PyMOL Python script that loads the backbone (N, CA, C, O; Angstrom):
from pymol import cmd

cmd.read_pdbstr("""\
ATOM      1  N   MET A   1       0.840  -1.178   0.000  1.00  0.00           N
ATOM      2  CA  MET A   1       0.000   0.000   0.000  1.00  0.00           C
ATOM      3  C   MET A   1       0.883   1.239   0.000  1.00  0.00           C
ATOM      4  O   MET A   1       1.883   1.305   0.716  1.00  0.00           O
ATOM      5  N   ARG A   2       0.509   2.198  -0.796  1.00  0.00           N
ATOM      6  CA  ARG A   2       1.252   3.459  -0.901  1.00  0.00           C
ATOM      7  C   ARG A   2       0.506   4.556  -0.146  1.00  0.00           C
ATOM      8  O   ARG A   2      -0.670   4.413   0.192  1.00  0.00           O
ATOM      9  N   LYS A   3       1.220   5.660   0.112  1.00  0.00           N
ATOM     10  CA  LYS A   3       0.622   6.752   0.865  1.00  0.00           C
ATOM     11  C   LYS A   3       0.974   8.079   0.208  1.00  0.00           C
ATOM     12  O   LYS A   3       2.112   8.303  -0.205  1.00  0.00           O
ATOM     13  N   ALA A   4      -0.025   8.956   0.119  1.00  0.00           N
ATOM     14  CA  ALA A   4       0.204  10.323  -0.356  1.00  0.00           C
ATOM     15  C   ALA A   4      -0.363  11.262   0.702  1.00  0.00           C
ATOM     16  O   ALA A   4      -1.423  11.003   1.271  1.00  0.00           O
ATOM     17  N   SER A   5       0.345  12.342   0.955  1.00  0.00           N
ATOM     18  CA  SER A   5      -0.104  13.324   1.932  1.00  0.00           C
ATOM     19  C   SER A   5      -0.418  14.636   1.235  1.00  0.00           C
ATOM     20  O   SER A   5       0.285  15.052   0.314  1.00  0.00           O
ATOM     21  N   PHE A   6      -1.487  15.281   1.691  1.00  0.00           N
ATOM     22  CA  PHE A   6      -1.921  16.547   1.111  1.00  0.00           C
ATOM     23  C   PHE A   6      -2.139  17.564   2.222  1.00  0.00           C
ATOM     24  O   PHE A   6      -2.624  17.223   3.301  1.00  0.00           O
ATOM     25  N   GLU A   7      -1.779  18.810   1.951  1.00  0.00           N
ATOM     26  CA  GLU A   7      -2.093  19.923   2.839  1.00  0.00           C
ATOM     27  C   GLU A   7      -3.091  20.793   2.096  1.00  0.00           C
ATOM     28  O   GLU A   7      -2.755  21.457   1.115  1.00  0.00           O
ATOM     29  N   VAL A   8      -4.322  20.776   2.583  1.00  0.00           N
ATOM     30  CA  VAL A   8      -5.436  21.392   1.863  1.00  0.00           C
ATOM     31  C   VAL A   8      -5.909  22.641   2.590  1.00  0.00           C
ATOM     32  O   VAL A   8      -6.289  22.567   3.758  1.00  0.00           O
ATOM     33  N   PRO A   9      -5.893  23.797   1.913  1.00  0.00           N
ATOM     34  CA  PRO A   9      -6.430  25.007   2.537  1.00  0.00           C
ATOM     35  C   PRO A   9      -7.901  24.806   2.920  1.00  0.00           C
ATOM     36  O   PRO A   9      -8.667  24.196   2.173  1.00  0.00           O
ATOM     37  N   ALA A  10      -8.283  25.321   4.082  1.00  0.00           N
ATOM     38  CA  ALA A  10      -9.649  25.147   4.574  1.00  0.00           C
ATOM     39  C   ALA A  10     -10.679  25.675   3.579  1.00  0.00           C
ATOM     40  O   ALA A  10     -11.789  25.149   3.498  1.00  0.00           O
ATOM     41  N   GLU A  11     -10.321  26.709   2.825  1.00  0.00           N
ATOM     42  CA  GLU A  11     -11.255  27.328   1.883  1.00  0.00           C
ATOM     43  C   GLU A  11     -11.685  26.393   0.753  1.00  0.00           C
ATOM     44  O   GLU A  11     -12.736  26.599   0.146  1.00  0.00           O
ATOM     45  N   VAL A  12     -10.882  25.369   0.465  1.00  0.00           N
ATOM     46  CA  VAL A  12     -11.204  24.474  -0.653  1.00  0.00           C
ATOM     47  C   VAL A  12     -11.413  23.025  -0.215  1.00  0.00           C
ATOM     48  O   VAL A  12     -11.456  22.128  -1.056  1.00  0.00           O
ATOM     49  N   ILE A  13     -11.543  22.787   1.095  1.00  0.00           N
ATOM     50  CA  ILE A  13     -11.653  21.416   1.582  1.00  0.00           C
ATOM     51  C   ILE A  13     -12.895  20.716   1.028  1.00  0.00           C
ATOM     52  O   ILE A  13     -12.848  19.519   0.743  1.00  0.00           O
ATOM     53  N   GLY A  14     -13.991  21.433   0.874  1.00  0.00           N
ATOM     54  CA  GLY A  14     -15.211  20.824   0.342  1.00  0.00           C
ATOM     55  C   GLY A  14     -15.014  20.295  -1.067  1.00  0.00           C
ATOM     56  O   GLY A  14     -15.380  19.158  -1.364  1.00  0.00           O
ATOM     57  N   ASP A  15     -14.436  21.116  -1.937  1.00  0.00           N
ATOM     58  CA  ASP A  15     -14.174  20.697  -3.316  1.00  0.00           C
ATOM     59  C   ASP A  15     -13.199  19.519  -3.357  1.00  0.00           C
ATOM     60  O   ASP A  15     -13.374  18.579  -4.133  1.00  0.00           O
ATOM     61  N   PHE A  16     -12.173  19.587  -2.510  1.00  0.00           N
ATOM     62  CA  PHE A  16     -11.159  18.538  -2.483  1.00  0.00           C
ATOM     63  C   PHE A  16     -11.756  17.206  -2.030  1.00  0.00           C
ATOM     64  O   PHE A  16     -11.480  16.169  -2.634  1.00  0.00           O
ATOM     65  N   THR A  17     -12.567  17.224  -0.979  1.00  0.00           N
ATOM     66  CA  THR A  17     -13.148  15.981  -0.485  1.00  0.00           C
ATOM     67  C   THR A  17     -14.163  15.405  -1.470  1.00  0.00           C
ATOM     68  O   THR A  17     -14.301  14.187  -1.571  1.00  0.00           O
ATOM     69  N   GLU A  18     -14.870  16.266  -2.192  1.00  0.00           N
ATOM     70  CA  GLU A  18     -15.775  15.776  -3.235  1.00  0.00           C
ATOM     71  C   GLU A  18     -14.998  15.000  -4.291  1.00  0.00           C
ATOM     72  O   GLU A  18     -15.429  13.938  -4.738  1.00  0.00           O
ATOM     73  N   LYS A  19     -13.841  15.545  -4.685  1.00  0.00           N
ATOM     74  CA  LYS A  19     -13.009  14.888  -5.696  1.00  0.00           C
ATOM     75  C   LYS A  19     -12.467  13.555  -5.168  1.00  0.00           C
ATOM     76  O   LYS A  19     -12.429  12.569  -5.904  1.00  0.00           O
ATOM     77  N   MET A  20     -12.051  13.520  -3.904  1.00  0.00           N
ATOM     78  CA  MET A  20     -11.569  12.270  -3.322  1.00  0.00           C
ATOM     79  C   MET A  20     -12.668  11.210  -3.326  1.00  0.00           C
ATOM     80  O   MET A  20     -12.420  10.042  -3.628  1.00  0.00           O
ATOM     81  N   THR A  21     -13.879  11.631  -2.987  1.00  0.00           N
ATOM     82  CA  THR A  21     -15.015  10.707  -2.977  1.00  0.00           C
ATOM     83  C   THR A  21     -15.299  10.203  -4.390  1.00  0.00           C
ATOM     84  O   THR A  21     -15.533   9.013  -4.601  1.00  0.00           O
ATOM     85  N   GLU A  22     -15.275  11.122  -5.350  1.00  0.00           N
ATOM     86  CA  GLU A  22     -15.502  10.754  -6.751  1.00  0.00           C
ATOM     87  C   GLU A  22     -14.480   9.730  -7.227  1.00  0.00           C
ATOM     88  O   GLU A  22     -14.815   8.811  -7.973  1.00  0.00           O
ATOM     89  N   LEU A  23     -13.229   9.892  -6.792  1.00  0.00           N
ATOM     90  CA  LEU A  23     -12.152   8.991  -7.204  1.00  0.00           C
ATOM     91  C   LEU A  23     -12.092   7.727  -6.346  1.00  0.00           C
ATOM     92  O   LEU A  23     -11.290   6.831  -6.613  1.00  0.00           O
ATOM     93  N   GLU A  24     -12.933   7.655  -5.326  1.00  0.00           N
ATOM     94  CA  GLU A  24     -13.036   6.495  -4.441  1.00  0.00           C
ATOM     95  C   GLU A  24     -11.696   6.128  -3.800  1.00  0.00           C
ATOM     96  O   GLU A  24     -11.290   4.966  -3.798  1.00  0.00           O
ATOM     97  N   LEU A  25     -11.016   7.148  -3.254  1.00  0.00           N
ATOM     98  CA  LEU A  25      -9.732   6.926  -2.607  1.00  0.00           C
ATOM     99  C   LEU A  25      -9.905   6.854  -1.090  1.00  0.00           C
ATOM    100  O   LEU A  25     -10.637   7.652  -0.505  1.00  0.00           O
ATOM    101  N   SER A  26      -9.240   5.911  -0.470  1.00  0.00           N
ATOM    102  CA  SER A  26      -9.263   5.757   0.978  1.00  0.00           C
ATOM    103  C   SER A  26      -8.443   6.886   1.593  1.00  0.00           C
ATOM    104  O   SER A  26      -7.322   7.150   1.157  1.00  0.00           O
ATOM    105  N   ASN A  27      -9.003   7.560   2.613  1.00  0.00           N
ATOM    106  CA  ASN A  27      -8.306   8.717   3.158  1.00  0.00           C
ATOM    107  C   ASN A  27      -8.632   8.919   4.627  1.00  0.00           C
ATOM    108  O   ASN A  27      -9.587   8.354   5.161  1.00  0.00           O
ATOM    109  N   SER A  28      -7.809   9.742   5.263  1.00  0.00           N
ATOM    110  CA  SER A  28      -8.073  10.137   6.644  1.00  0.00           C
ATOM    111  C   SER A  28      -7.456  11.512   6.888  1.00  0.00           C
ATOM    112  O   SER A  28      -6.437  11.874   6.300  1.00  0.00           O
ATOM    113  N   ILE A  29      -8.098  12.254   7.761  1.00  0.00           N
ATOM    114  CA  ILE A  29      -7.568  13.552   8.180  1.00  0.00           C
ATOM    115  C   ILE A  29      -6.569  13.268   9.292  1.00  0.00           C
ATOM    116  O   ILE A  29      -6.891  12.596  10.271  1.00  0.00           O
ATOM    117  N   THR A  30      -5.354  13.786   9.133  1.00  0.00           N
ATOM    118  CA  THR A  30      -4.304  13.472  10.100  1.00  0.00           C
ATOM    119  C   THR A  30      -3.911  14.650  10.976  1.00  0.00           C
ATOM    120  O   THR A  30      -3.188  14.472  11.956  1.00  0.00           O
ATOM    121  N   GLY A  31      -4.376  15.855  10.642  1.00  0.00           N
ATOM    122  CA  GLY A  31      -4.018  17.001  11.469  1.00  0.00           C
ATOM    123  C   GLY A  31      -4.236  18.307  10.751  1.00  0.00           C
ATOM    124  O   GLY A  31      -4.960  18.394   9.759  1.00  0.00           O
ATOM    125  N   LYS A  32      -3.572  19.341  11.296  1.00  0.00           N
ATOM    126  CA  LYS A  32      -3.697  20.690  10.765  1.00  0.00           C
ATOM    127  C   LYS A  32      -2.328  21.355  10.854  1.00  0.00           C
ATOM    128  O   LYS A  32      -1.605  21.179  11.835  1.00  0.00           O
ATOM    129  N   THR A  33      -1.984  22.112   9.832  1.00  0.00           N
ATOM    130  CA  THR A  33      -0.682  22.794   9.824  1.00  0.00           C
ATOM    131  C   THR A  33      -0.774  24.111  10.588  1.00  0.00           C
ATOM    132  O   THR A  33      -1.853  24.527  11.011  1.00  0.00           O
ATOM    133  N   GLU A  34       0.374  24.755  10.756  1.00  0.00           N
ATOM    134  CA  GLU A  34       0.406  26.067  11.404  1.00  0.00           C
ATOM    135  C   GLU A  34      -0.359  27.109  10.596  1.00  0.00           C
ATOM    136  O   GLU A  34      -0.837  28.099  11.151  1.00  0.00           O
ATOM    137  N   ASP A  35      -0.477  26.888   9.279  1.00  0.00           N
ATOM    138  CA  ASP A  35      -1.205  27.807   8.399  1.00  0.00           C
ATOM    139  C   ASP A  35      -2.679  27.447   8.291  1.00  0.00           C
ATOM    140  O   ASP A  35      -3.376  27.946   7.407  1.00  0.00           O
ATOM    141  N   ASP A  36      -3.164  26.581   9.189  1.00  0.00           N
ATOM    142  CA  ASP A  36      -4.555  26.122   9.215  1.00  0.00           C
ATOM    143  C   ASP A  36      -4.950  25.321   7.980  1.00  0.00           C
ATOM    144  O   ASP A  36      -6.129  25.253   7.632  1.00  0.00           O
ATOM    145  N   GLU A  37      -3.975  24.719   7.324  1.00  0.00           N
ATOM    146  CA  GLU A  37      -4.296  23.802   6.230  1.00  0.00           C
ATOM    147  C   GLU A  37      -4.577  22.438   6.839  1.00  0.00           C
ATOM    148  O   GLU A  37      -3.955  22.055   7.829  1.00  0.00           O
ATOM    149  N   ILE A  38      -5.504  21.711   6.255  1.00  0.00           N
ATOM    150  CA  ILE A  38      -5.900  20.414   6.773  1.00  0.00           C
ATOM    151  C   ILE A  38      -5.015  19.341   6.134  1.00  0.00           C
ATOM    152  O   ILE A  38      -4.888  19.270   4.911  1.00  0.00           O
ATOM    153  N   GLU A  39      -4.414  18.518   6.973  1.00  0.00           N
ATOM    154  CA  GLU A  39      -3.538  17.456   6.492  1.00  0.00           C
ATOM    155  C   GLU A  39      -4.363  16.203   6.245  1.00  0.00           C
ATOM    156  O   GLU A  39      -5.057  15.719   7.138  1.00  0.00           O
ATOM    157  N   ILE A  40      -4.281  15.685   5.028  1.00  0.00           N
ATOM    158  CA  ILE A  40      -5.030  14.498   4.640  1.00  0.00           C
ATOM    159  C   ILE A  40      -4.067  13.461   4.084  1.00  0.00           C
ATOM    160  O   ILE A  40      -3.179  13.772   3.291  1.00  0.00           O
ATOM    161  N   GLU A  41      -4.263  12.229   4.517  1.00  0.00           N
ATOM    162  CA  GLU A  41      -3.446  11.121   4.057  1.00  0.00           C
ATOM    163  C   GLU A  41      -4.319  10.201   3.205  1.00  0.00           C
ATOM    164  O   GLU A  41      -5.420   9.824   3.608  1.00  0.00           O
ATOM    165  N   VAL A  42      -3.820   9.848   2.032  1.00  0.00           N
ATOM    166  CA  VAL A  42      -4.535   8.954   1.126  1.00  0.00           C
ATOM    167  C   VAL A  42      -3.720   7.676   0.984  1.00  0.00           C
ATOM    168  O   VAL A  42      -2.540   7.712   0.635  1.00  0.00           O
ATOM    169  N   LEU A  43      -4.367   6.545   1.260  1.00  0.00           N
ATOM    170  CA  LEU A  43      -3.732   5.240   1.081  1.00  0.00           C
ATOM    171  C   LEU A  43      -4.256   4.647  -0.217  1.00  0.00           C
ATOM    172  O   LEU A  43      -5.462   4.650  -0.465  1.00  0.00           O
ATOM    173  N   TYR A  44      -3.349   4.138  -1.044  1.00  0.00           N
ATOM    174  CA  TYR A  44      -3.775   3.645  -2.349  1.00  0.00           C
ATOM    175  C   TYR A  44      -2.860   2.519  -2.838  1.00  0.00           C
ATOM    176  O   TYR A  44      -1.728   2.359  -2.383  1.00  0.00           O
ATOM    177  N   GLU A  45      -3.391   1.766  -3.763  1.00  0.00           N
ATOM    178  CA  GLU A  45      -2.631   0.702  -4.407  1.00  0.00           C
ATOM    179  C   GLU A  45      -1.964   1.261  -5.665  1.00  0.00           C
ATOM    180  O   GLU A  45      -2.348   2.321  -6.158  1.00  0.00           O
ATOM    181  N   LYS A  46      -0.979   0.554  -6.171  1.00  0.00           N
ATOM    182  CA  LYS A  46      -0.257   0.994  -7.371  1.00  0.00           C
ATOM    183  C   LYS A  46      -1.224   1.262  -8.526  1.00  0.00           C
ATOM    184  O   LYS A  46      -1.017   2.189  -9.309  1.00  0.00           O
ATOM    185  N   GLU A  47      -2.273   0.452  -8.629  1.00  0.00           N
ATOM    186  CA  GLU A  47      -3.241   0.606  -9.717  1.00  0.00           C
ATOM    187  C   GLU A  47      -4.027   1.922  -9.614  1.00  0.00           C
ATOM    188  O   GLU A  47      -4.631   2.365 -10.591  1.00  0.00           O
ATOM    189  N   GLU A  48      -4.016   2.533  -8.443  1.00  0.00           N
ATOM    190  CA  GLU A  48      -4.757   3.786  -8.236  1.00  0.00           C
ATOM    191  C   GLU A  48      -3.878   5.028  -8.390  1.00  0.00           C
ATOM    192  O   GLU A  48      -4.311   6.139  -8.082  1.00  0.00           O
ATOM    193  N   SER A  49      -2.661   4.842  -8.860  1.00  0.00           N
ATOM    194  CA  SER A  49      -1.721   5.964  -8.984  1.00  0.00           C
ATOM    195  C   SER A  49      -2.273   7.089  -9.854  1.00  0.00           C
ATOM    196  O   SER A  49      -2.063   8.265  -9.556  1.00  0.00           O
ATOM    197  N   GLU A  50      -2.970   6.736 -10.918  1.00  0.00           N
ATOM    198  CA  GLU A  50      -3.528   7.768 -11.810  1.00  0.00           C
ATOM    199  C   GLU A  50      -4.566   8.621 -11.082  1.00  0.00           C
ATOM    200  O   GLU A  50      -4.626   9.832 -11.295  1.00  0.00           O
ATOM    201  N   GLN A  51      -5.381   8.006 -10.228  1.00  0.00           N
ATOM    202  CA  GLN A  51      -6.370   8.765  -9.476  1.00  0.00           C
ATOM    203  C   GLN A  51      -5.687   9.732  -8.505  1.00  0.00           C
ATOM    204  O   GLN A  51      -6.136  10.865  -8.326  1.00  0.00           O
ATOM    205  N   VAL A  52      -4.601   9.274  -7.884  1.00  0.00           N
ATOM    206  CA  VAL A  52      -3.864  10.141  -6.959  1.00  0.00           C
ATOM    207  C   VAL A  52      -3.227  11.293  -7.728  1.00  0.00           C
ATOM    208  O   VAL A  52      -3.239  12.430  -7.256  1.00  0.00           O
ATOM    209  N   ASP A  53      -2.675  11.016  -8.899  1.00  0.00           N
ATOM    210  CA  ASP A  53      -2.110  12.078  -9.738  1.00  0.00           C
ATOM    211  C   ASP A  53      -3.188  13.100 -10.096  1.00  0.00           C
ATOM    212  O   ASP A  53      -2.950  14.308 -10.060  1.00  0.00           O
ATOM    213  N   GLU A  54      -4.364  12.604 -10.438  1.00  0.00           N
ATOM    214  CA  GLU A  54      -5.478  13.492 -10.778  1.00  0.00           C
ATOM    215  C   GLU A  54      -5.862  14.355  -9.581  1.00  0.00           C
ATOM    216  O   GLU A  54      -6.148  15.543  -9.734  1.00  0.00           O
ATOM    217  N   LEU A  55      -5.867  13.760  -8.394  1.00  0.00           N
ATOM    218  CA  LEU A  55      -6.191  14.506  -7.178  1.00  0.00           C
ATOM    219  C   LEU A  55      -5.137  15.572  -6.899  1.00  0.00           C
ATOM    220  O   LEU A  55      -5.481  16.683  -6.495  1.00  0.00           O
ATOM    221  N   GLU A  56      -3.865  15.254  -7.105  1.00  0.00           N
ATOM    222  CA  GLU A  56      -2.779  16.226  -6.916  1.00  0.00           C
ATOM    223  C   GLU A  56      -2.939  17.402  -7.870  1.00  0.00           C
ATOM    224  O   GLU A  56      -2.788  18.556  -7.470  1.00  0.00           O
ATOM    225  N   GLU A  57      -3.243  17.109  -9.131  1.00  0.00           N
ATOM    226  CA  GLU A  57      -3.445  18.174 -10.120  1.00  0.00           C
ATOM    227  C   GLU A  57      -4.647  19.038  -9.752  1.00  0.00           C
ATOM    228  O   GLU A  57      -4.608  20.261  -9.881  1.00  0.00           O
ATOM    229  N   TYR A  58      -5.709  18.389  -9.296  1.00  0.00           N
ATOM    230  CA  TYR A  58      -6.919  19.121  -8.918  1.00  0.00           C
ATOM    231  C   TYR A  58      -6.632  20.059  -7.744  1.00  0.00           C
ATOM    232  O   TYR A  58      -7.080  21.205  -7.745  1.00  0.00           O
ATOM    233  N   LEU A  59      -5.891  19.581  -6.749  1.00  0.00           N
ATOM    234  CA  LEU A  59      -5.545  20.437  -5.608  1.00  0.00           C
ATOM    235  C   LEU A  59      -4.694  21.613  -6.064  1.00  0.00           C
ATOM    236  O   LEU A  59      -4.896  22.734  -5.597  1.00  0.00           O
ATOM    237  N   ALA A  60      -3.751  21.383  -6.960  1.00  0.00           N
ATOM    238  CA  ALA A  60      -2.912  22.476  -7.472  1.00  0.00           C
ATOM    239  C   ALA A  60      -3.774  23.541  -8.161  1.00  0.00           C
ATOM    240  O   ALA A  60      -3.530  24.738  -8.010  1.00  0.00           O
ATOM    241  N   GLU A  61      -4.783  23.096  -8.916  1.00  0.00           N
ATOM    242  CA  GLU A  61      -5.694  24.040  -9.584  1.00  0.00           C
ATOM    243  C   GLU A  61      -6.504  24.832  -8.558  1.00  0.00           C
ATOM    244  O   GLU A  61      -6.679  26.042  -8.701  1.00  0.00           O
ATOM    245  N   LEU A  62      -6.996  24.149  -7.525  1.00  0.00           N
ATOM    246  CA  LEU A  62      -7.776  24.826  -6.491  1.00  0.00           C
ATOM    247  C   LEU A  62      -6.935  25.880  -5.776  1.00  0.00           C
ATOM    248  O   LEU A  62      -7.409  26.986  -5.514  1.00  0.00           O
ATOM    249  N   ILE A  63      -5.688  25.536  -5.461  1.00  0.00           N
ATOM    250  CA  ILE A  63      -4.805  26.473  -4.769  1.00  0.00           C
ATOM    251  C   ILE A  63      -4.484  27.659  -5.674  1.00  0.00           C
ATOM    252  O   ILE A  63      -4.434  28.796  -5.204  1.00  0.00           O
ATOM    253  N   GLN A  64      -4.268  27.412  -6.958  1.00  0.00           N
ATOM    254  CA  GLN A  64      -3.985  28.497  -7.895  1.00  0.00           C
ATOM    255  C   GLN A  64      -5.181  29.449  -7.984  1.00  0.00           C
ATOM    256  O   GLN A  64      -5.009  30.667  -7.967  1.00  0.00           O
ATOM    257  N   GLU A  65      -6.388  28.892  -8.080  1.00  0.00           N
ATOM    258  CA  GLU A  65      -7.586  29.734  -8.129  1.00  0.00           C
ATOM    259  C   GLU A  65      -7.731  30.547  -6.854  1.00  0.00           C
ATOM    260  O   GLU A  65      -8.098  31.721  -6.902  1.00  0.00           O
ATOM    261  N   LEU A  66      -7.445  29.928  -5.707  1.00  0.00           N
ATOM    262  CA  LEU A  66      -7.526  30.612  -4.425  1.00  0.00           C
ATOM    263  C   LEU A  66      -6.525  31.756  -4.360  1.00  0.00           C
ATOM    264  O   LEU A  66      -6.858  32.849  -3.901  1.00  0.00           O
ATOM    265  N   ASP A  67      -5.293  31.510  -4.819  1.00  0.00           N
ATOM    266  CA  ASP A  67      -4.260  32.554  -4.844  1.00  0.00           C
ATOM    267  C   ASP A  67      -4.677  33.717  -5.745  1.00  0.00           C
ATOM    268  O   ASP A  67      -4.486  34.881  -5.392  1.00  0.00           O
ATOM    269  N   GLU A  68      -5.241  33.400  -6.901  1.00  0.00           N
ATOM    270  CA  GLU A  68      -5.672  34.446  -7.833  1.00  0.00           C
ATOM    271  C   GLU A  68      -6.792  35.286  -7.219  1.00  0.00           C
ATOM    272  O   GLU A  68      -6.804  36.507  -7.373  1.00  0.00           O
ATOM    273  N   GLU A  69      -7.722  34.645  -6.530  1.00  0.00           N
ATOM    274  CA  GLU A  69      -8.811  35.374  -5.873  1.00  0.00           C
ATOM    275  C   GLU A  69      -8.262  36.299  -4.795  1.00  0.00           C
ATOM    276  O   GLU A  69      -8.716  37.436  -4.667  1.00  0.00           O
ATOM    277  N   GLU A  70      -7.293  35.825  -4.022  1.00  0.00           N
ATOM    278  CA  GLU A  70      -6.696  36.647  -2.969  1.00  0.00           C
ATOM    279  C   GLU A  70      -5.955  37.841  -3.565  1.00  0.00           C
ATOM    280  O   GLU A  70      -6.017  38.943  -3.019  1.00  0.00           O
ATOM    281  N   GLU A  71      -5.255  37.631  -4.679  1.00  0.00           N
ATOM    282  CA  GLU A  71      -4.544  38.729  -5.340  1.00  0.00           C
ATOM    283  C   GLU A  71      -5.528  39.777  -5.838  1.00  0.00           C
ATOM    284  O   GLU A  71      -5.275  40.976  -5.714  1.00  0.00           O
ATOM    285  N   GLU A  72      -6.649  39.332  -6.401  1.00  0.00           N
ATOM    286  CA  GLU A  72      -7.663  40.278  -6.888  1.00  0.00           C
ATOM    287  C   GLU A  72      -8.243  41.076  -5.734  1.00  0.00           C
ATOM    288  O   GLU A  72      -8.467  42.279  -5.870  1.00  0.00           O
ATOM    289  N   GLU A  73      -8.491  40.434  -4.606  1.00  0.00           N
ATOM    290  CA  GLU A  73      -9.021  41.137  -3.441  1.00  0.00           C
ATOM    291  C   GLU A  73      -8.021  42.175  -2.931  1.00  0.00           C
ATOM    292  O   GLU A  73      -8.412  43.282  -2.561  1.00  0.00           O
ATOM    293  N   GLU A  74      -6.736  41.825  -2.912  1.00  0.00           N
ATOM    294  CA  GLU A  74      -5.714  42.769  -2.480  1.00  0.00           C
ATOM    295  C   GLU A  74      -5.637  43.957  -3.415  1.00  0.00           C
ATOM    296  O   GLU A  74      -5.472  45.088  -2.959  1.00  0.00           O
ATOM    297  N   GLU A  75      -5.755  43.724  -4.729  1.00  0.00           N
ATOM    298  CA  GLU A  75      -5.729  44.817  -5.694  1.00  0.00           C
ATOM    299  C   GLU A  75      -6.919  45.723  -5.498  1.00  0.00           C
ATOM    300  O   GLU A  75      -6.783  46.944  -5.585  1.00  0.00           O
ATOM    301  N   ASP A  76      -8.096  45.153  -5.234  1.00  0.00           N
ATOM    302  CA  ASP A  76      -9.297  45.951  -5.020  1.00  0.00           C
ATOM    303  C   ASP A  76      -9.170  46.792  -3.757  1.00  0.00           C
ATOM    304  O   ASP A  76      -9.666  47.918  -3.714  1.00  0.00           O
ATOM    305  N   GLU A  77      -8.513  46.262  -2.724  1.00  0.00           N
ATOM    306  CA  GLU A  77      -8.330  47.000  -1.486  1.00  0.00           C
ATOM    307  C   GLU A  77      -7.373  48.147  -1.674  1.00  0.00           C
ATOM    308  O   GLU A  77      -7.506  49.174  -1.009  1.00  0.00           O
ATOM    309  N   ASP A  78      -6.401  48.001  -2.573  1.00  0.00           N
ATOM    310  CA  ASP A  78      -5.399  49.043  -2.808  1.00  0.00           C
ATOM    311  C   ASP A  78      -5.950  50.215  -3.599  1.00  0.00           C
ATOM    312  O   ASP A  78      -5.333  51.280  -3.627  1.00  0.00           O
ATOM    313  N   LYS A  79      -7.103  50.042  -4.245  1.00  0.00           N
ATOM    314  CA  LYS A  79      -7.670  51.113  -5.070  1.00  0.00           C
ATOM    315  C   LYS A  79      -8.429  52.108  -4.258  1.00  0.00           C
ATOM    316  O   LYS A  79      -8.967  53.070  -4.806  1.00  0.00           O
TER     317      LYS A  79
END
""", "prot")
cmd.dss("prot")
cmd.show_as("cartoon", "prot")
cmd.util.cbc("prot")
cmd.orient("prot")
């Protein structure tokens, strides 16, 4: 059995968990970081590697969208 760990911002945890459920990956919440990100551990078999890769890409997209939204809010505050 293999293991992948994710640090998920609280703002996108709902979207992330929906994707994990859709991909039918076994997971558990293992803690919280100093930045209030939720630590999630996914246990998977070698045959499920593609699903884990897809989940990693999805999280990267969610974080990028979150960063872009924060940048836009900061720009609006500066005006």
